[in-house]
N, C-alpha and C positions, 0 to 999 in steps of 0.2 A: 529628569522629567518623569511623569507617570504616563503609562499607556494603558488603554483598556482594549482588550482584544479577545477574540475566540482563539482556541488552540486545540491541537491534537497531540497528546503525549506520545512521543516516540520511544523514550527510554527513561528509566528511573534507576539511580544508583545511590546506595546508602552513603552518607557522608557524616562524619563525626558520630556522636552518640544519638542524636535525635533529628538530624537533617537529611534532606534528599537533594541530589543534583538531578535536574530534569532536562532532557532534550525535548523541546516543544516546537512543533511546527505551527507558527502563528499566522493569523490572517494579516496582521499589520506589519510584521518584521521578518517573515520567513522563518527559517530554522534557527533557533537560538537556544542558548544554555542558560538555565535559571537555577538558583538555589532557593529552597524554602526551609526555613529554620523551625525546629521544634515540632515538626509534624509527626515524629515517631514517639513523642512523649505521650503519657496517659492524659495529660491535660489539653492536648491539642484539639481544636474544634474541627480541624480537617482530618478526616480519616485516610490512612494510607491506602485503603481499598479504592479510593477515588483516583489515586495517582499511579494508575497502572497503564502500561502501553496500550494505546487504542482508545483511551478515554477522551471524550469530547468535553472541553472545559471553557468556561468564561473566566477571565483573569484580569487582574490589575497588577502591573509590575513596574518597578523602577527601571528606567532604561537610559543607558548611555551607549552610543554606537561604538565607541572605542574600547568598551570593556568586554572581555571574553565571556563574562558571566554576570548576569543581573539578578536582582532579588525580587521574589514574588511578594506582593503586599496582600492580595486577596485571590482566592481561587475557589471555584465551585463547578459542579457538573453542569454542562450545557444541555446534556441529555442523560438522564439516569437510565442505564441499560436495564432492560427487562429480561433479555434472553442471552446476550453474548457471554456473560459470566457463568451461566448455568447450563447452557446447551453445548454439548461437545462439538457438534458440527459448526455452529456459529462461532464458538470460541476459537476453534482451530483455524477457521478461515480468517478471523480477525488477526490472529498472530501471523499468518502468512502475509496478509496485506501490510501489516506494520513492518515486517522484515523487509519486504520489497520496497516500501517507502523509505525506510532507513537507509537502504543501500543505493538508492537512486536520487534522493533529494538532498542536496547539500547547500542550496543557495540561502544566503542571509539577506534576502530581500523579499518583498511582498510579491506574491503571484496569486491574485484573487481567484482566477479560474481554476488553477490547480488546487488551491485550498478548498474551494467550494465543492469540487469533484470529490476529494478525499472525505470531507465532512459528510457529504450526502451519502457516500458509499457505506460508511460505518453506520450512519443513521438507518439507512435502508436495510442493511444486513440485520440489524437488531429487530426491526419491526416486521420483516417478511414472515408471512404465515408458513410458507414452505420455501426452503432454500434450494435453488437449482444446484445439482452437482457440478455445474459448469460456472458457478458464480465467480470463482477465482480466475477462470480463463477470460471471462468478459472483463474482469478488473485488470488483468495483465495487459490485455489488448487496448483497453481504453486509456490506461496510464501512458502508453507509448505516445498517444496523441499530445499529451501535455508535456512530455519530455522531448518531443521533436522527431520521433521516428515511427510515426503511425504508418502502417503498410500502405503504399500507394497503389492506385488502381483498384481492381476488384477481380475476384475469381470468375472465370468464364471458360468456355471450351477453347476460346482463342488465347486465353492467358491462364493456363492451368497450373503454373508453377509459382510458388512463393520463394523468391530469391531473398534470403535473409540479409545477405551482404549488401545488396542494392536497396533493400527495403521496399520491394514492390512485386506485384504479380507480373510474370513474363510469359511470352509466347514459347520460348525455347527452354529446355532443361538447362539450368546453370551447370557450368563445367567446374564446379567446386562442391565441397561438402556442405556448404552453408545454405541449404535449401530444404524444403519439404517435398515429399513425393506428391504425385497428383491427387491421391485420395485424401491425404491429410491437408493439403493445400485447399481442397474444396471444403473440408470441414472448417478450417480457419476462416475461409471466405464467408461461410454461413454464420459463424460466431461474430464476425465483424458487422454483419447485417442484423445482429441481435436476435437471430432466430434460435429457437430451442432445439439444439442439436443432440441427437441420440449418439452417444459415444460408448464404444466398448471400453472395458477397463484398460486394455493395452493402448488403445488409441488416445485416451485421455492422458495417460502417463507419457506417451511419446510427445503429445502436443505441449504439455507442461515443460518437458525437458528441452524441446526445441525452442520454446519461447524464452526459457532461461538462457539458452545459447544466443538468442536474438538480442537479449539485453546485454550479454557479454560483448557482443560485437559493437553495440552502439552506446554503451555507458562506460565511461572511463573507470578503471579499477573495480568494475563489478566482478565479484568472485563467486557468484552463484548463491543459492539459497539452501537453508537447512530445513525449514518448516514444511516444505513440499513433501518430504518423506513422511512426516507425521500425518499431513493432510491426506496423502494417498491411502494410508491405512484407515483413516476415519471414513473417507468417502467410499472406498472400495471394499473395506472390511477384510 
């Protein structure tokens, strides 16, 4: 059968002399593996520049649920990026977002809410006139809601500690290492409310690392990120 769906390219690997194998998170079928033939030849109508991680696509593909890999019939950009490929900040944030998505989303089934969230985040990143240095923090926190471990409660003087193991704000300081101190817990509480938070370089780095630890606790086989080190240099200089 043929399916028509939007997708987000997670990964592209060269295959044979002219083909690519793509991991694509699709609106209709979740995360699936596809092959597209001849795309690396000079005669191909589809340019390989389109098939980069983070690209938003419209595609038509052959589909059989019991096959480990299906074939793409047609593919085109759902949105032609105007900034992400050319601006260092946006490009690096995009790579960070894709790495986090790759390492947390494994389901071979449709999840419209999660798909629409990811799709809109990449679209928004490309079109923003000015990117907040906390964009990736908002993304990390929002994604937890779609993965099932959004922090419960809210920061207040009565609940000033973020207990990462329990996944909520608590009255008493947790008796283990998986928590944020009161100051950083307050900052995360403000980020969860979508407020523009002023963070010192050290604070932002600590929050990123703590959120990576938070994902380690709640996502099976999550082994951390690599792109956050590059992003740190781009944002902080």
